[in-house]
VMD Tcl script that draws the C-alpha trace (Angstrom):
set ca {
  {-14.98 -48.14 116.97}
  {-13.87 -51.76 116.90}
  {-10.32 -51.88 118.23}
  {-9.81 -55.45 116.95}
  {-10.88 -55.10 113.33}
  {-7.50 -55.32 111.65}
  {-5.34 -57.18 114.19}
  {-3.87 -60.31 112.61}
  {-0.65 -61.28 114.35}
  {0.77 -61.74 117.84}
  {2.90 -58.63 117.33}
  {-0.19 -56.61 116.41}
  {-2.11 -57.97 119.42}
  {0.76 -56.94 121.72}
  {0.90 -53.45 120.21}
  {-2.86 -53.06 120.55}
  {-2.80 -54.28 124.16}
  {-0.10 -51.71 124.96}
  {-2.22 -49.01 123.32}
  {-5.35 -50.04 125.26}
  {-3.39 -49.93 128.52}
  {-2.05 -46.49 127.57}
  {-5.53 -45.21 126.71}
  {-6.95 -46.51 130.02}
  {-4.15 -44.78 131.95}
  {-4.63 -41.53 130.02}
  {-8.40 -41.43 130.49}
  {-7.95 -42.20 134.20}
  {-5.51 -39.29 134.50}
  {-2.85 -41.66 135.89}
  {0.55 -40.21 134.95}
  {2.58 -43.06 136.46}
  {0.59 -45.67 134.52}
  {1.01 -43.62 131.32}
  {4.79 -43.54 131.88}
  {4.86 -47.34 132.33}
  {4.14 -47.59 128.59}
  {7.44 -45.87 127.72}
  {11.09 -46.74 128.28}
  {14.10 -44.62 129.18}
  {15.04 -44.28 125.49}
  {11.53 -43.62 124.15}
  {10.99 -40.56 121.98}
  {7.79 -38.56 121.45}
  {7.68 -36.03 118.60}
  {5.02 -33.29 118.71}
  {4.45 -29.96 116.96}
  {5.97 -28.33 120.07}
  {9.19 -30.34 120.06}
  {10.91 -33.65 120.70}
  {10.67 -35.33 124.11}
  {13.27 -37.99 124.82}
  {13.47 -40.20 127.89}
  {11.10 -40.63 130.80}
  {11.81 -37.24 132.39}
  {10.85 -35.27 129.30}
  {7.92 -37.57 128.50}
  {6.70 -37.09 132.10}
  {6.68 -33.31 131.56}
  {4.79 -33.69 128.26}
  {2.12 -36.03 129.60}
  {1.88 -34.10 132.87}
  {0.81 -31.09 130.81}
  {-1.62 -33.14 128.73}
  {-3.23 -34.65 131.81}
  {-3.52 -31.18 133.38}
  {-5.35 -30.05 130.21}
  {-7.68 -33.07 129.98}
  {-8.04 -34.04 133.64}
  {-9.40 -37.48 134.43}
  {-11.71 -38.10 131.49}
  {-13.17 -41.16 133.25}
  {-14.54 -38.99 136.07}
  {-15.93 -36.38 133.66}
  {-13.32 -33.63 133.94}
  {-13.51 -33.25 130.14}
  {-15.27 -34.98 127.23}
  {-11.93 -36.40 126.08}
  {-11.02 -38.17 122.86}
  {-13.13 -39.58 120.05}
  {-11.36 -41.97 117.68}
  {-12.04 -41.52 113.99}
  {-9.61 -44.23 112.81}
  {-7.34 -46.86 114.30}
  {-5.01 -49.03 112.22}
  {-2.52 -51.63 113.42}
  {0.26 -53.12 111.29}
  {3.13 -55.09 112.74}
  {4.51 -52.97 115.62}
  {2.84 -49.71 114.52}
  {-0.46 -48.14 115.56}
  {-1.97 -45.13 113.82}
  {-4.94 -43.24 115.26}
  {-6.93 -40.26 114.01}
  {-8.98 -38.43 116.60}
  {-10.74 -35.28 117.68}
  {-10.94 -34.15 121.27}
  {-12.31 -31.72 123.79}
  {-10.31 -30.88 126.90}
  {-11.39 -28.76 129.84}
  {-10.49 -25.55 127.96}
  {-10.02 -26.31 124.26}
  {-11.45 -28.13 121.26}
  {-9.04 -30.09 119.04}
  {-10.82 -30.57 115.68}
  {-8.34 -33.10 114.27}
  {-5.31 -35.00 115.46}
  {-3.25 -38.08 114.71}
  {-0.79 -40.19 116.66}
  {1.52 -42.93 115.48}
  {2.97 -45.35 118.04}
  {5.77 -47.87 117.50}
  {5.69 -50.62 120.10}
  {8.47 -53.04 121.02}
  {8.31 -55.43 123.96}
  {5.14 -53.92 125.42}
  {6.54 -50.35 125.43}
  {6.22 -47.43 123.06}
  {9.66 -46.71 121.65}
  {8.37 -43.91 119.41}
  {5.26 -41.75 119.28}
  {4.50 -38.92 116.91}
  {1.63 -36.51 117.38}
  {0.14 -33.95 115.01}
  {-3.02 -31.91 115.40}
  {-4.79 -28.90 113.98}
  {-4.66 -25.74 116.07}
  {-7.00 -26.03 119.05}
  {-9.62 -23.39 119.64}
  {-10.95 -22.20 122.99}
  {-14.26 -23.58 124.22}
}
mol new
graphics top color blue
foreach p $ca { graphics top sphere $p radius 0.5 }
foreach p [lrange $ca 0 end-1] q [lrange $ca 1 end] { graphics top cylinder $p $q radius 0.2 }
display resetview
């Protein structure tokens, strides 16, 4: 997937760069680098609840990284992107994934980026099934 196909403005380039950095940290299994992409007042909304602030976001991503491991070293197959769209400060992705224990047939995330940080993220996915 071409991650540059619809980037037109400086704001969109900055949002996409933040997303790329986030993706690299996630696939490396680096929790501290993942958290660098959020601020103290960031909010992540998931089917399981709302996570506000770095402490709660740390707990959320700590669990995700425990489930996926370090994708870069082959702990799990990881994420496949089916769509990526960037407009202004917003990134939308559609994906499917395979963790160490589960298959996620469909998921989406929306990120809102301000000043090189995600201020909001929403996540939705279909029920995972065991491998």
